[in-house]
N, C-alpha and C positions, 0 to 999 in steps of 0.2 A: 419537499417532503412534508408529511403531516406532522403537526405538533401533537405530542402526547399529553398536553395538558399541564405541564409543570411550569413553563414560562411562556408568555405570549411570544416574545421574540428574544433571541439570545445572540450576542456578539462576542467573539473572542478577538482581542486586539493585542498588539505588541507593546511592550514597555519601551518607549522610544529612546529615552536617555540612556538606559542601560545598554541597549543594542548599539547606540552610536559608539560607546566604549568598546564593545565587543567587535564592531566592525573594524575600528582602528587596530585592534589586536590581530585580527585576521589579516589585514593588509600588511602589517609588520611581519607576521609570520610568512606570508607568501613572498615578501621581499627577501627575507632571510633565505628561504628555500631556493628562490631564484638565484641568488648570488652563490649559494653552496654549489649548485648544479654546475655553474661555470668554472668554479675553482677545482672541483673534485671529480667531475664526471665528463669524459671526452665526448660522450654522445650528446651532451647538452650543447656543444658547439655546433651540432648539426640541426639544432632547433628544438629539441625535446626538452622543455622546461615546464615548470608549473603553469605557465600562461601561453605557451606556444608549442607547436608541433602537431603530431598526429597520433591518434590512439583509437584502438577498438575496445569497446566495453559491451558487456552483456547485461540486460535489464529484464527482471521479471515483468512479463507483459501486463501483469496486474497494475503496474505503475506507469504505463506508457503516457497517459495524458500529462501527469505530473512531470515526468522526466523529459518529455519532449519540450516542455517550457524551460526546464533547467538547462538543457543542452543548448536550446535556441538563445537564451539570455547569456550564458557563458561564452558562446562563440561570437555573440555580438559585442560583448565587452572586450574580449581578447581575440581580435580578428586574425591573429596568426595561429589560432588553435583550431584543430579540426577533430571533432569527435564522432566516430562511426558507431552508432548505438544499434545493437542487435537485440530486438525484443523477442523474448522466447520464454519457455517455461522454466521454473526454478531448477529442476534437475538438470536441464541442458546448460543453464548458466554456470552451475557449479562444475560440470564436466569441462566446459570451455576454460574456466579459470584454472582447473588442475592441469589441463593440457597446454597451458600458456597461449591459448588462442586469443585470450583477452587478458588485460592486465588488471581489470576492475570489474566488479559486478554489483548490482543492486538487488538485495534479497531480504527475506523476512526471517532468516535464521543465521546463526553464526556457524562456524566450522564445527563438524562433528569430530569425534576422536580419530577416525580413520583419516580424515582430511588433514587434521592437525599433525598426525604422525608422518604423513607424506611430505608436508612442507618442512617439517623438522629434519626429515631425512635429507632433503635437497638444500637445507640451510637457507630457506626463505621464511621469513616471519611476517605474515600478512597483517596489515593494519585494518582494524575494524572500527567503524565509526557509526554510532546510532544517529540517524538524521530525521526520523519521523515516527509517529505512532499512527498506524493504519487501523481501519475498521472494515470488516467484511459486511457488506449490505445484503440484506434479504430482500428480494424484489418479487412482486406478484403481478398478475394481470390486472388491468384496470377494472375488470368486472368482478373481481374477487370481493365478496361482501364484507369481510373482516380482514384487518391488516395488522393484528397483533399475534405473537406467538412466544412461547417460553423456550428457554434452551433445553428444558427437559423434554418438551414436545418435539422439538427439532431433532434432538438425539433419538427419540423413539422412532421418528421417520427414517433416519439414517441407519438405524439398526434393523429396520424391517418390522418393528413392533406396531407402528401406526401406518396404515396403508390407505385409508380412505378419509375424505374430508369430514364426514360425520363423527369420526373419532376425535377430531379437534373441536368441531362446532356441531352440536346436536341438530341445529336447524339446517345444516348444510347437506348437500346431496351425498350419495354413496359413490361418487366418481373417485377414481384413484388418484393419489397425490403423486406427482413427478417432481423430482429434484434434478436441477441441472447446474453444472459448474463448468469452468472454462477449459480445463485440460486435466487428464489423469495424472500428469506429472507436475501439475502446478503447485504453487505454495498454498492455494485455496484448498485443493484436494487434501494435501498433507495436513493442514491446519484442522479441517473439520474431521478428518479421520482421527487425529490424535486427540482433539479436545472433546468431540461430541460423539465419536463412534467407537472409542476404545480400541482402535486399530483393527476392528472387525472388517470383513469384506463388505463392500457397499451392496445393498439389495438391488434387485432387478429394476426398481423404479428410479434409480439414480443414473444419470447420464453425463458423460463428459463430452463437451463440444471442442472448439478449437481456439476460442478467444472470449474475452469479456463481452465484446460487442455481439457476438453470436448468441450468448446467453440472454442479453437484453432483447434482441430480435425474437428469440424463441419464446420468451415469456410473453411478449406482446401478442404473439399469435396463438398462444395455448393457454386456455383459461385455468386449468387445474395444475399449474406449475409454479414452483417456488425456485427462483434463480439465486445463485450466490456469487456476487462479483466484488471487485475492489471498489471501495467507496469513491476514489477520485474519478471514476468514470461518470459519476452523476452529481458531484458535490460542488463544482465550480460554477457559482452563480453568474459569472461573467462570460463563461464560455458557451457560444451558441450550440456547440456540439453536445456538451454536457446537458444543457437545458433541453435539447431535443430529445435526448435519451430519457431524461426525467419525465417528460410529457408523455412518454409511451407506456409507462409502468407505474405501479404503486410501490412505495417503499415501506416495508414492514417495521413495526416497533417490536423490540425484543425485551422480554423479562427474564431475569435470572433467579427470581425469588420464589416463584410458585409453580406447582404442577401445571396449572392452567393460567395462562397469561391474563392479567387484568389491566384495564387502561391506566390505573394509578401507578402501576409498577413496571410498565413497559415503556421503553426509550427508543427513539429513532436515532440513527447514527450522525447526530450533530456534533460539531467540534466541542461544544460546551459539555455535552454528556460524555464524550470521550475523555475530556480533561478531568471531569469529576469522577470518572470510573463507574458511571452509571450504566453505560452501554457495555454489554458483556463480550462482544466478539471483536476483540482488539489484538493487535500484535505489532511488535516493533519492526522498523525498517532500517536496514544497515547498508552502508557502503563497505565493501571488502576489497582491499587492493593488495596485490602481490608484488608491487614495485619495490625493488631493493634500493631504490634511490628516490630522490624527490623529483619525479617527472610530471608529465601532464596529468596522469591519474591522480597524483597527490594534490595538484592544483585544483582539479575538478572536485575531488572529495572535500577539500577545504572550502570551496565555494558553496557546495550544497549544504555543509554544516555551518556556513557563516551567515551573516546578516541577510544579504540578498537572497541566497538560497533558501533560508528559512522563511523569508517572507513569501517566496513562491509556494512553499509547502502550506503556509497559513492560508493563502488565497485558494489553494486547490481544495481545501475542505478537510485535509488531514491535519494532525496536531504536530507542530514542530517539536524537535527533540531538544533544542538548545535555546529557543527564543522564550524569554519570560512572557506569560500571557495573563491577561486579566479577563474574568468572566463578568459581563454586565447584563443584568436583566433589564429589559425595556418594556414598559407597559404600553398599551395602545393609546 
């Protein structure tokens, strides 16, 4: 990703000693939950404990790269556990949770009033755990001459007020601007509609595809397009797939301060800028579990929120929710 000029290089690292203490606390907590299961839940004797058994979960497809790593690591640490992850859009994930098709979901919102009333009616009290802070990345074609935009300009596009590139950049051509995102029922569509569109209907130049990967592929092939994707698809510097995606597109820097974006107040979606709240397009990520007891869903939620799970979040390029971080500027 391009540097917006504020720091040459930036690292976000964990505070090791603090996390060693936290790790011990999570281990003790899991041990306690494990023992409680055997004492009070007959199903636990059949193998469904915080670290063993089988469970189906639903995950917002926006977080597939991150959660594939979380599930893989958890199953390798606890070899008697089997997690069947269904990657889908946000609306479907909540429908599956309400229908008891899954016991746990990963999403970017908490329960709404109707969902809370339903669970209260059936005497289930879901546990909600914040595990990360995500950013939506704006991506453009490699041939795009400029890669900065303000939230006000983006909002104008999403409301149909800005339709051609010369309205953003006088030197640009009069070609029409296209916006593409992953799915009409996704958390991305909901976020941009609520935050940038004031819940208006999207104009005709906005298109929904089927996945974040399809958005990346589309932007690569179409010059006049801005794509909106989850950051973790392009932010893991050690993942060949993420690096491959990143090489296909340009990542835009976003300003929240001016009508027209300027280089000095536009920020790319780096972890440091997310932590300092400079990058404007961020949202929280939650684990929501409907388990009435401490089963495998509870164990997985504790893992993602614990030391090892939060280190995976850190590596993915998102901001951990519970891991203390230090921001260090490094000169060349």
